[in-house]
C-alpha positions in Angstrom: 99.2 105.6 99.3 101.3 108.1 101.4 99.7 110.3 104.1 100.5 113.7 105.5 101.4 114.3 109.1 101.0 117.8 110.6 103.4 118.2 113.3 102.8 120.7 116.3 105.5 123.0 117.4 107.5 121.2 120.0 106.1 117.8 119.3 107.7 114.8 117.6 106.7 111.6 115.8 108.2 108.4 115.6 107.6 106.6 112.2 107.0 102.9 113.1 105.6 102.3 109.5 107.7 102.2 106.6 108.4 105.9 105.3 109.9 107.3 102.1 110.5 110.8 102.0 110.0 111.9 98.5 111.8 115.2 97.1 110.1 117.3 94.5 113.0 117.8 91.9 114.1 121.4 90.9 113.1 122.2 87.4 116.2 123.0 85.4 114.9 122.7 81.7 115.8 125.6 79.7 118.9 126.4 81.6 122.4 126.1 80.4 124.6 123.5 82.4 126.3 126.2 84.4 123.1 127.9 85.3 121.5 124.4 86.2 124.4 123.7 88.4 124.4 126.8 90.2 120.6 126.6 90.8 121.3 122.9 91.9 124.2 123.5 94.3 123.5 122.3 97.7 120.2 120.7 96.8 118.9 117.1 96.9 118.5 116.2 93.3 117.2 112.8 93.4 113.5 111.8 93.5 114.0 110.3 97.1 115.2 112.5 99.6 117.6 110.1 101.4 118.8 107.8 98.6 121.5 105.9 100.4 122.2 104.7 103.7 124.0 106.9 106.0 123.3 110.1 108.5 121.5 113.0 107.2 120.6 116.2 108.9 117.4 117.8 108.2 115.8 121.1 108.9 112.4 122.9 108.0 112.6 126.1 106.1 109.7 128.5 105.7 109.5 131.9 103.5 106.6 133.0 105.6 108.1 134.5 108.4 107.7 138.1 109.7 108.0 140.7 106.8 108.9 137.6 104.3 112.0 136.9 106.2 112.7 133.0 106.0 112.6 131.1 109.1 114.4 127.7 109.7 114.2 125.3 112.4 117.4 123.6 114.1 118.7 120.5 112.2 117.5 117.1 113.3 119.8 114.1 112.6 118.3 110.9 110.7 120.1 107.6 110.6 119.2 105.5 107.4 120.1 102.1 107.6 120.8 99.6 104.8 117.7 97.6 104.3 118.0 93.7 105.2 115.5 90.9 105.0 111.9 91.7 103.6 112.9 95.4 103.3 115.9 94.6 100.9 113.5 92.5 98.9 111.3 95.5 98.4 114.3 97.8 97.4 115.6 95.3 95.1 
């Protein structure tokens, strides 16, 4: 079972345990193909947020800024390595 982690401003966390970032998928049912493509443009459309090995940039976005103005963090870089050994067995 997963767990939530609240991260205080200016603090960081090193994930020593196995971690999967799950991504809530955007509902496009009821939209035609063109409208669905437009709504999904620039979004992660897979259930897992980082589905393949590589370098990703992640930033936080909140719509609870002053007067409803969106606020966002600077991006952080995440390196997702190809699984090996027991990790590869789990993914397979």
